[in-house]
N, C-alpha and C positions, 0 to 999 in steps of 0.2 A: 194595211194588208201584209206588208213585209213581216210585221211582228207575228201575225197569225201564221204566215208561211213558215217562219223560222221555228215557232213553237210547235207546229204540226210536224215538220220534218224531223226535229229532235225527238219528238214523242215517238214517231215511227221508227227512227234509228235506235231508240232505246228499248224498243219492243222486241222480244225474242221471236214473236210471231212473224215479223217482217223477214227476219233472216231465215227462219224455217221455210216460209213460203217461197222466197226467192231461191233458196237452196233446192227445194223440191222441183221448182220450175226448171232450173238449170240441169239438175240430175235427170229429170224426165226427158228434156230436150236432147241431152247428150246420149242417153240410152237409145232413144228412138232414132237418132240420126247416125249413130256409129255402130251400135251393137245388135239391135234387133234386125234379123235378116230381111223382113218384109219392107223395112223403111231405111235400111242402112245405105249411106252414100257409097261405101266400099263395094257393096253388091250391085248398086245401081249402074256403076260403070261410067257415069258422066260427072264432070266437075260442076255441079249445080247444087243450089240450096233449096230447090223446089220442095223437097220433103219437109225441111224445117219451117218454111213459110206457110206450108199447108197445115202443119200441126200446131204452129204457134198460136193461131186464134183460139183453138180449143183449150190450150194451156192457159191462155189469157182469161178465159171464162172462169177459171178457178183462182188464178193468181190475183187478178185485179179486185174481184169482190172480197178476197181475203184481206187485201190492203185497205180498201175503202170502208169495210163494214163497221169499223170503229169510229169513223169520222164524226158523225153526229150521234149515233146510238150510244156510245160510251159517255159522251158529254151529257146527254140527257139522263142516262141511268145514274151517273154520279152527281148530277146537279151542277156540274161546272159550266154548262152552257149559259146558265143564268148570269154567272159572273162575267162570262165572255160577252154576252149581249149588252151588259151595262157599260162596257167600255166605249170610248168615243170611236166606234167602228160601225160602219153600215153593214147590213146583211150581205150585200154583194162583196164587200171586202173580206168578210169572214169566209164566205162561200168560195170565192176565187182563190184565197190563200190556201184553204184546205185542198182544193182541186189541184192546184199547181204542186203542192207538196206530194200528193199521191202520185201525180204524173211523173214527178222527178224520180220517185222510187221505182216506178215502172221502167224509166230510162236506165237507172242503175242496174236493173235486172237484165236489160237488153245488152248493155255494154260488153259483158263477158262473152256474148255469143259472136262477137266480131272475130274471135279466134277460129270460128268455123270458116269464115271467109279466107283468113290467112292460110288455113289448112288446105282448102281446096285449091287455093292459088298455087301452093307449093306442089300439090299432088297432080295438077293438071298436066296433060301432055299435048303440046309443049308447055313448059312452066308459064303460068300467067294467062293461059287460054280459058278465061272465064268471062261470062257476060256481066260485067261490072254494072252496066246500066240497069239491068233487071234486078240485081241484088240491091242497089241503092234505092230503086223504086219500091222494092218490097219492104225495106226498112222504113221508108217514109210511110208506106201503107200501114205498117205495124204501129208507128207512132200515132197516126190518125185513128187507127183502131183502138189503141190504148187510151187515147183521149176520150173516145166515145164510150168505152166501157167504164172509164173512170167517172164520167158524168153520170152514167146509169147507176154505178155503185154508190155514189154519194147521194143520189136521189133516194135510193132504197134505204140507205142508212138514216135518212131524215124521217122515214116513215115509222120507225119503231125504236124502242129502247133496247131490244134484244139483238145482239150482234149476229147470232146464228140465224135468226129469222131474216135479218138484212142480207146476210150472205146468200141464203137460199133463194130469196126473191131476186137478188141481183144476178145470180147464175142463170135463173130461169129467163129473165128478161134479156140478158146478153145472148143466150142461146136462141131465143125467139127472134131477136133482131138480126142475128147473123144467119141462121139457117131456116127459121120458121117461114119467112116470106118465100124462100125458094121452094119449100115444100108445098105451100099454098098455090104457087104458080103451076105446079104439076097436077093439081086436081082438075079433072075434066069439067066438073060443074062450074069451075071458076076461070075457065079459059079466057073469057072476055076481059078479065081483070089481070091477065098474066103480065102484061107490060107494066102495070102499076105495082104489082107485087115485086117484080124484078127490080124496079127502080128503088123501092123502099128497102131492098135487101142490102145489108152492110157487106155481105160476102161479094155481091156483084161489083160494088165500087172498090172494095179491097183488091179483088182480082184484077180489076182494070188498072189500078195504080201499080200492082206487082209486075205488070208487063213492061214497066220501065218508062211509061209515058204518063206524065202528070197532067191529067185533064182538069180544067178549071171546075167542071161540073162535079167531079168526084170530091175535090177540095171543098167546094161549097156545100155538098151533101154532108160531109163529116162535120164541118163547122156548124151546120144547121142542127145536126143530131146533138152535138155538145150544147148548143145554145138552148134547145128545147128542154133538155133535161135539167140544165142549170136554172132555167126559168121556172120549171116545175118545182125544183127544190126550194127556190126562193119563195114561191107561193106557199109551200108547206111551212116554211120557217115563219113567214109573216102571219100565217093563220094561227100557228101555235103561240106566237107572241101575243096576239089578241086574246 
């Protein structure tokens, strides 16, 4: 598994697409957080990162599918997955190695955003008057969210040889999982299922963790989402092998 992980992370780091994607993510987050009047911290007047943590999931919907779209799609298009599958590796080792490599790249994209916390820490009146617990909880929520979107992206990449198609499907499923269930819960005809839709919504559990309280139910939910999509990917890979 480590060999697959190392191969995948070097492949991602040698790809110009990864740097462009991360650069666009950081640029968009910076502009929205500091320059655009409607979302700027400077105009908001409070030393909080609520704006960033509210916008980050929607940026993740494009960042993570762009990272994961090549995981299996490119391997199948170029025929290199056949060589990988003949190595003494199980499907799970290949799958988890690729997943961890993509998730590590997502973590690399998040690390520079710590400068936002340092900035509001210095700008707060008095200095350091920030809700550190909520910010730490929000970052943990983003990591869980990133893991879920990564599993979804890898699943979509296993469905097709076309990276663009994998990207489009992944963006759609991520958006549906994050916001779709909330929208369904607001439909009057489905009021009887409102509780179920809210429970299935990634947004609901992400917001819960972002309050600074790590509930076991939220952690189990995110782990379950990752497990479900990894099992689905494994099923697709096994089917293609046969």
